[in-house]
N, C-alpha and C positions, 0 to 999 in steps of 0.2 A: 837343385843339387850341384854340390862338388864333384867331390871325388864320390866314385862309387865306392861301397866298400863291398868287398869279395871275400867271401869263405871256401873252405874247400872241406868236402865230406870224402875220405878215399885219399890217403897219400902217395898210391901208386904209382907205377910207370907212369900210366895216361895222364894223371895230373902235372906230372911235370912238363907233357906235351902242351898241358894248357896254361901252362906258367909261359912257356916260351912265346906262345898266343898274346896273352896278355902282356908280357914286357916290351913285345912290338904292336902295340895299339895306342891311337894318337888319341883314345879317350882317356882320360885322367880318372883314374884310379886308385885304390889302396887295398891290397890284401893282409884283412884282417887276422885271420885266424882260419886251422885246421881240425878236424879231429877225424881220429882214425884207431881202427879197435885193438891195433897194433899202439900202445903209446908211446915206443922206443922207436917206431916208423912217425909216426905224427913230430915227435920230439926232433931228428933229425931234417924233415922237411921245415919244421917250425925255424931252426940254427940257419936255413939255407934263403929263408923266404923274409925274415926277420918277424915273421907270425905269432899268433899265438897259440898254445894247445888250448883247447877248450872240450868241454862236453858239447855232444849235438845240440842241445836244447839252447843252452848258452850261445853257442855260434849264430844259431837261429835268429837270436835275437839279436845279435848284435850286428848283423849283414845287411844291405840291399838287397843283394842276390847270392847265390850258393852253385858252387861247383856241384854236380852228384860224380863221382867218379869210383863208384865200390863196384860189386858185383851185379850181376844184372836182377839176382831176385831182392836184391834188397832195394831198388829206384822206387817202386810203389812206395812201398812207407817213408821213405825219406822227400820224396815229392811231398806228398800228402802233410808232413809235418812242415816242411817250410811252406805249403800254402795257405795253410790254416793260419802261419802269421802272417800273411802277404808279402813273403818273399820270392822275386826272382829267381827261376832255377833254369840253369845249363847243365841238360842230363845227356851222360853220355849213352851212346847204343850200344848194343839193344835197346831200346827203353825197357824192353820188360820178357820172360819168359816166354808169351803169346797173345796171341793179340786180342784176347778175351783182358791179359791184366794191364796191355794199352789202352783200350777202349777205356778202362777205369780212370787210368791215368791222364787220357785226355777228358775226360768229363770233370777228373776234379782240378785241372787248370782253368777249364772253362768256365766253371760255376764260381770260380773265385776272382779271374780277372788275374790274376797274374802274369806279368811277362813269363813265356817260357819259350826254350829254344834246346833242339835236338842236334847230338854230333855228327849228324849226317856230311863229314867235311868233306867226300870227294865232291859237293855240289860247290865246292868255292876251289876246287882247281879249275885254272884257265882252260888245260885241254878240253875236259867233259863240256865245258860254257862251249867251248867252240864246236865242240862235233855235236851239242843237241843245234847248235844255230845251223851247220850245216844241212843235218838231218831236217830241217823247217824249212830250208832255203826251198823256191818253190820249184829252181830247176834241180831239184835232187827228185822228183817225184816220189812214190810213195816208199814206205820203208819195206823193206823184202825181208829183212835176213842180217842177224847180229851173231858173230861167234864170239863168246868170253870167256877167256880163262884167267884165272884168279886163283894164286900159288903164294904160299908161305909156309916156313917151318912151327910145326905143331907149339903154341905159343905156352908148354909148359916146361919152357928149356929156354936157352940164350936168354937173350937181354929183357925178352919179357917173363922169364918164369915164374908164373902165373900156374899156379897149381889147380886155385878156383875153375880156371877157364876146362877142366876134365872132369869137374864134377856139375852131375845135372842139376843137381838142390843148388848149385848156386848159378848156374849158368844155363840152365836151360838145356840147349842142344851144343851143338859143335859147330863146324867152320861154314855151314851155311846162316848158322841164325848170327853165330858173333862175330864173323870176319865180314861175311859175304851179304848181309843185309846192306852192306853201301850199294851193291852191286846190285841187288834187286834195284833198289830204290833210284841207282839212276838209269837203269834198264826203262822202269818206267817214268823218269821224268823225260827220259828221251823220246823215249816211242808209243807212252800214249796211254791209256786202263789196259788193261791184264785181263784179257778173258777166262782162258784156262791153261791150266799147269799139269804137267807130270813129273816126275824125278825118282831119284833109284840114289841110296846114301849108302855107307860103308863106314867098317869102322877098322882100318887096318890095327892102330893102335889097341888096341882092346878094352876101351872106357865105355864101357855101355852109354848107350842114348847120344855118347860125342862122336856125330860123324866128321872123319875124316877127308871124307871125296863125297862131294854132290854132284851129280851131274841133274841139271834141269832145265825142263824146257818151257817155254812161255810162250803162250799165243796171245797176239796183241789184237783189240777189241777194231782195229782197222786192218787187220791182217794179216802185218808180218808175225816173221816167229827168232825168238832169241833163243840159243843154245847155252847154258853156262854151266861152267866146271870150277868145283875148289874144291882147293887140296891144301893138306897141311899134310905134310912129308916131313923129313928131318932133314933137310940140307940145308946147316943152319948158316950156308952161305946166301940165302936167299927168303929174306927176312919178310918181305913184300912186295911180286912183281903182278903187275895185269897186263896183259895183251886182248887189244879188241879190235874185229873188224865187222864194218857197220857196210852193210850193200844194201842202198837204193836205187829207183829204175836208173835212173842218172847221174849215181857218183860211188863210187871207193872211198872210203875212211879208214884210215889204220892210226890208232893209239898204242902205244907200247909204254910203259913206263910212268903213267901217270903224271906227277909234277915234275919229276924230271926227261919225262920223254917229249918227243914231236908228237904234232898231227899232220900225217900225211892223207892228200885227197887229191880227186881226180876227178873232174865231170865230164857228160859227155863232149867231144868235141871242141876239149880246152887242155892243155899241157898240164901234167901232174903239179900241184903245189905243197909246199909244206913250212913249218908254223916251227919256229923252236920256240921252250919252255919262256924264254925272255919277250919275244914278240908275241908270244900270246898272251902276256900278263899285261904289255904294251897294249894290244886290241879291247881287253876286258878295260884298263882304264880310260880310255876310249870309248866305249859303253857304258861309262859312269851310270847313266839315267837308266838306263836298262833293269827291268824287274829282276834279271836275273846275274845282276852283278852289285852282291849287296855292300859291296865298300871298295874303295880303292888302296887302302892300307894294303900293304905285303908282306908275307912272312916266309920264312922256311921251313916244308914239311919235306919228309919223305926225298930227299936231297932238292928239291925243286921248290918255284918257289907257287905259293896258293897266296890268295885272297883272305886276310886273317878274319878266318869265324868271331875272335872273340871281338870285334869292331862293331860289329852290329847291336853283338846281345847287351853290351856296355852303355850301348849308343840309346838302345830302347830300354835298359833299367833306368838311365839319365832322365831319359824325357816321356817316359811313360807310355812308351808308341808297342805295339807291336812287335815281335822280335819278323824277320823273315823267315825264320826256318822251325815253326812251335811244331810242337808235338802232335799236332794232326798230321803233318805231312808226311810224319813217318807210320800213320797207321797203313794205308795201304800196302807198304812194302811188307809189315807185319802178318798182314795176311793174306799177302801171296807168298811168304815164307812156312806159316804154319801150314797152308794149302800145299806147298810144296812135300814139306812132313807127311802129311794126311798120304799122300801117291806114293811115297817110298814105302811108306809102312802098310800101302796097301797090292805092293806088287807092279806101281807105276800104274797103275790107274789112273785117267783124267779127270783130275779135278777142275770144275765149273768156278768159276769166282761169281 
């Protein structure tokens, strides 16, 4: 295969983020076409990229890989349609409105053998790769506790202006599923399997089944505990912000700001250390052969540098190999999120996994 032929189903805000990732990728590709239920939006997208507007099936017949960047409830049908044609799929998170739906999607891509990748982009952020390595360092001892705060303004306004995210028929649920699926995924990625959860949700904005506050407790099988607070507010100056502290027996780690923030840590008996975003990227490049460093291509995201998630997907499509972050990797996070919602819907009782 020479240039990988790529199409998009969904021409909203998130598709433009992926366009930027693709433009910065070292893998040769061409963006062939776009389909959106809003013809005017598709036409504007096509004019910007030089792609063609197409009907869905026409698009799937013309590409090697497709980006699914629609609202969540539409993902399963689109993935199934692509899989039936042997077309590789990059699907945005959350994959589906429930873990049961995601299980079916994992089964579809597994049976057809197509290349598949999910948009859990925090795993491409050098700061998170570094935190994971610090926790795994034998000097750290056992993971004890994680405090994780994630906030952004509710995304039916501002630059998101996404009314579907407050419609449970399209989004499934609110902040915990739609936004903090990222957080649950990296907590499990860093802390290991989760044995039990509990949670509380609130709906301050008055959108039924769309939580704008979720407070969750995750108990790791190895003994540590994480407290996650996810908030959708109306402070438009805060589009997406995270602050995390990790305590192991012999190290304290702090991360503020994802890709644009530094990582600070201190081991027992050692002076405090800190790495800036650029230093974190340089270290990831040095770890190029490690399985948690899927590429050394770098792109900007949320104001800082990250490892380009488009590159391993394009390379997998070109080479006929597995992508490093397949749908199956997202399934545990979906099961955890579902369990937190079950807890919240039953007065916060502990749910075993």
